[in-house]
C-alpha positions as CSV (number, residue, x, y, z in Angstrom):
1,M,29.2,33.8,-64.0
2,H,26.8,33.8,-67.0
3,R,26.7,36.8,-69.4
4,H,23.1,37.8,-68.3
5,Q,24.2,37.8,-64.7
6,R,27.2,40.0,-65.6
7,L,25.0,42.3,-67.5
8,D,22.5,42.6,-64.5
9,A,25.4,43.2,-62.0
10,L,26.9,45.9,-64.3
11,L,23.6,47.7,-64.4
12,G,23.2,47.4,-60.8
13,M,26.6,49.1,-60.1
14,V,25.5,51.9,-62.5
15,A,22.1,52.2,-60.8
16,Q,23.8,52.3,-57.3
17,Q,26.9,54.1,-57.8
18,G,26.3,56.4,-60.8
19,R,29.1,55.0,-62.8
20,V,31.1,51.8,-63.3
21,E,34.8,51.5,-63.9
22,V,36.1,48.6,-66.0
23,E,38.9,47.7,-63.6
24,K,36.9,47.7,-60.5
25,A,34.0,45.8,-62.4
26,A,36.4,43.2,-63.6
27,A,37.8,42.6,-60.1
28,E,34.4,42.4,-58.5
29,L,33.0,40.1,-61.2
30,H,36.3,38.0,-61.4
31,V,36.4,38.3,-65.2
32,S,38.8,39.9,-67.7
33,L,39.0,43.6,-68.6
34,A,38.1,42.7,-72.2
35,T,34.9,40.9,-71.0
36,V,33.8,44.0,-69.0
37,R,34.5,46.2,-72.0
38,R,32.4,43.9,-74.4
39,D,29.5,43.8,-71.8
40,L,29.5,47.5,-71.5
41,D,29.5,48.0,-75.2
42,H,26.5,45.7,-75.4
43,L,24.6,47.6,-72.8
44,A,25.6,51.0,-74.5
45,E,24.2,49.7,-77.9
46,R,20.9,49.1,-76.1
47,Q,21.1,52.6,-74.7
48,L,21.0,51.3,-71.2
49,L,24.0,53.2,-70.2
50,T,26.7,55.5,-71.8
51,R,30.3,54.4,-72.4
52,T,33.0,56.7,-71.0
53,R,36.7,56.4,-71.1
54,G,37.5,53.5,-68.7
55,G,33.9,52.7,-67.8
56,A,30.3,53.8,-68.2
57,V,27.6,56.1,-66.7
58,P,23.8,56.1,-66.8
59,S,22.3,56.7,-70.1
60,S,21.0,60.3,-70.8
61,V,17.9,58.5,-72.2
62,V,17.4,56.4,-69.2
63,Y,18.8,58.2,-66.3
64,D,17.3,56.1,-63.7
65,L,17.5,52.5,-65.1
66,P,14.0,51.0,-65.7
67,G,12.8,48.6,-62.9
68,R,13.4,45.4,-64.6
69,H,17.3,46.5,-64.7
70,K,17.3,47.6,-61.0
71,A,16.3,44.1,-59.6
72,Q,18.8,44.4,-56.5
73,N,17.9,42.0,-53.7
74,A,15.6,40.1,-56.1
75,Q,14.8,37.2,-54.0
76,E,14.0,39.3,-51.0
77,K,11.5,41.4,-53.1
78,E,10.0,38.3,-54.4
79,R,9.4,37.0,-51.0
80,I,8.0,40.4,-49.9
81,G,5.7,40.6,-53.0
82,A,4.3,37.0,-52.2
83,A,3.5,37.9,-48.6
84,A,1.8,41.1,-49.7
85,A,-0.3,39.4,-52.2
86,R,-1.5,36.9,-49.6
87,L,-3.2,39.8,-47.8
88,V,-5.5,40.4,-50.8
89,Q,-8.8,38.8,-50.6
90,R,-11.3,38.1,-53.4
91,G,-13.5,41.1,-54.3
92,M,-11.0,43.7,-53.1
93,A,-9.9,46.9,-54.7
94,V,-6.2,47.5,-54.1
95,G,-3.8,50.1,-55.1
96,L,-0.2,49.4,-56.4
97,G,2.3,52.2,-56.6
98,G,5.4,52.0,-58.7
99,G,8.7,50.2,-57.9
100,T,10.5,47.0,-58.1
101,T,9.0,45.5,-55.0
102,T,5.3,46.5,-55.9
103,R,6.0,44.9,-59.4
104,E,6.5,41.7,-57.3
105,V,3.3,42.1,-55.6
106,C,1.6,42.5,-59.0
107,R,3.2,39.3,-60.2
108,A,2.2,37.3,-57.1
109,L,-1.4,38.5,-57.5
110,A,-1.3,37.6,-61.2
111,T,-0.3,34.0,-60.4
112,R,-2.5,33.2,-57.4
113,A,-4.4,30.1,-58.3
114,D,-7.6,31.1,-56.4
115,F,-7.8,34.3,-58.5
116,N,-7.5,32.4,-61.7
117,E,-10.5,30.2,-61.1
118,G,-14.2,30.9,-61.8
119,G,-14.1,31.6,-65.4
120,S,-13.8,35.4,-66.3
121,S,-15.2,36.8,-63.2
122,T,-13.3,39.6,-61.6
123,A,-11.4,38.4,-58.6
124,V,-9.6,41.6,-57.6
125,T,-9.4,45.1,-58.8
126,V,-6.1,46.7,-59.1
127,V,-5.6,50.5,-59.4
128,T,-2.0,51.6,-60.4
129,N,-0.2,54.5,-61.8
130,A,2.7,52.2,-62.9
131,L,2.6,51.4,-66.6
132,N,4.8,48.3,-66.3
133,I,2.5,46.9,-63.7
134,A,-0.5,47.6,-65.7
135,H,1.1,46.1,-68.8
136,E,1.6,42.8,-66.8
137,L,-1.9,42.7,-65.4
138,A,-3.8,43.7,-68.5
139,V,-3.7,40.1,-70.0
140,R,-5.1,38.7,-66.7
141,Q,-9.0,38.1,-67.3
142,N,-9.7,37.6,-63.7
143,I,-7.9,41.1,-62.6
144,K,-9.6,44.3,-63.4
145,T,-6.9,46.8,-64.0
146,V,-7.5,50.5,-63.8
147,T,-4.6,52.7,-64.8
148,T,-4.4,56.3,-63.9
149,G,-3.8,59.1,-66.5
150,G,-0.8,61.4,-66.2
151,S,2.6,62.1,-67.6
152,A,4.8,59.1,-67.9
153,R,8.1,59.3,-66.2
154,P,10.6,57.1,-68.4
155,Q,12.9,56.7,-65.2
156,S,10.3,54.6,-63.3
157,F,7.3,53.9,-65.7
158,E,5.1,55.9,-63.3
159,L,2.3,58.3,-64.3
160,T,2.4,61.6,-62.4
161,G,0.7,65.0,-62.4
162,P,-3.0,66.3,-62.2
163,Y,-4.5,63.6,-64.5
164,A,-3.2,60.8,-62.4
165,A,-4.4,62.7,-59.2
166,A,-7.9,63.1,-60.9
167,T,-8.4,59.5,-61.3
168,L,-7.3,58.7,-57.7
169,H,-9.7,61.2,-56.3
170,E,-12.6,59.0,-57.6
171,V,-11.7,55.7,-56.1
172,R,-11.8,54.0,-52.7
173,L,-9.4,51.1,-51.9
174,E,-9.2,48.5,-49.2
175,L,-5.4,48.1,-49.4
176,A,-2.6,50.3,-50.9
177,F,0.8,48.8,-51.4
178,L,3.5,51.5,-51.6
179,G,7.0,50.9,-52.9
180,V,9.5,53.5,-51.4
181,D,13.0,54.8,-51.7
182,A,13.4,55.2,-48.0
183,I,11.5,54.8,-44.8
184,D,12.4,55.5,-41.1
185,P,10.5,55.3,-38.0
186,E,10.7,59.1,-37.3
187,G,10.1,60.6,-40.7
188,G,7.9,58.1,-42.6
189,A,8.1,56.9,-46.1
190,Y,10.1,58.9,-48.8
191,A,10.7,58.9,-52.5
192,H,13.5,60.4,-54.6
193,H,11.2,62.4,-56.9
194,E,8.5,64.6,-55.6
195,A,6.0,64.0,-58.3
196,E,6.0,60.3,-57.6
197,A,5.8,61.1,-53.8
198,T,2.7,63.2,-54.4
199,I,0.8,60.4,-56.3
200,A,1.9,57.8,-53.9
201,R,0.6,59.9,-51.1
202,L,-2.8,60.3,-52.6
203,L,-3.0,56.5,-53.4
204,A,-2.3,56.0,-49.7
205,S,-5.1,58.5,-48.8
206,R,-7.7,56.5,-50.8
207,A,-7.1,53.2,-48.9
208,R,-8.4,51.8,-45.6
209,Q,-5.0,50.3,-44.9
210,V,-1.6,51.4,-46.1
211,I,1.2,48.8,-46.5
212,V,4.8,49.6,-47.4
213,V,6.8,46.9,-49.1
214,A,10.5,47.4,-48.9
215,D,13.5,45.3,-48.4
216,A,15.8,46.0,-45.5
217,S,18.2,48.3,-47.6
218,K,15.4,50.9,-47.6
219,L,15.1,51.1,-43.9
220,G,16.8,54.1,-42.4
221,A,17.7,55.2,-45.8
222,Q,17.3,58.8,-46.9
223,A,15.4,60.3,-49.8
224,F,14.1,63.7,-50.9
225,A,10.4,64.0,-51.0
226,R,8.1,62.5,-48.1
227,I,5.2,60.3,-49.2
228,C,3.6,60.1,-45.8
229,P,4.4,60.4,-42.0
230,I,4.9,57.2,-40.1
231,S,1.4,57.6,-38.6
232,G,0.0,57.0,-42.1
233,I,1.5,53.4,-42.4
234,D,-0.3,50.5,-41.1
235,M,2.2,47.7,-42.1
236,L,5.6,47.3,-43.2
237,I,6.7,44.1,-45.1
238,T,10.4,43.8,-45.3
239,S,13.1,41.1,-45.5
240,T,14.4,38.9,-42.9
241,N,17.7,40.8,-42.5
242,A,16.1,43.9,-41.2
243,D,17.8,45.1,-38.1
244,D,16.1,44.1,-34.8
245,A,16.4,47.6,-33.3
246,V,15.0,49.3,-36.4
247,V,12.1,46.9,-36.5
248,A,11.4,47.6,-32.8
249,A,11.4,51.3,-33.5
250,F,8.8,50.9,-36.3
251,E,6.7,48.8,-33.9
252,M,7.0,51.4,-31.1
253,E,5.2,53.8,-33.7
254,G,2.4,51.5,-34.2
255,V,3.4,50.0,-37.4
256,K,3.0,46.3,-37.7
257,V,6.3,44.6,-39.2
258,R,6.4,41.4,-41.0
259,R,9.9,40.1,-42.0
260,V,9.8,37.5,-44.8
């Protein structure tokens, strides 16, 4: 395993488990204890985690690791992002909430060949409260990027609060793509943080069609704050390993499910 793969794996362990132990990580990664210690020291120097006796925990500066360091199920998220981007037609105004999967929707939109034709004319307008998504799209001449105001959450790069809400109250969207921390057929879509859930809910309310993009690990999971009930979701794009029974339950509630 290459070093960058080990670093990503260690960050993933911290993000998922809340800590990482040297001995356990060495066994899982099939490397020596000394290698894991060096890798953890390197990540600690970059303030991506905090070293402890025998392991590491999330950094107090970055409590939830930024999106680029939480790329669990990366290939699934890329496929989901590409499938979502194909739903966008030229001239549309679409909303992108925060999250690692919506970031893949952003990247797929940015690289669509048909959106990069026609000189500098605007192919699509993207409204987002995610600073990392706005940063990636800002250099694309054919994509008009509108960023909300708000207070930035360093954990997720999302703008929240009344200033973010004020911007969203003034727009109308054809599609809203929501990243979620959990979604189930009975309760709907959820986020871990209530401020993020509030802005995602408002983003959804401004769109004609609401599409949740979530890999199979989010289906049936639990999170603290509800974004919207299941009746507020038109489509779910998820990964191919989504459980058949769970998918059927979503479809029974009127949600169109695509597994990609």
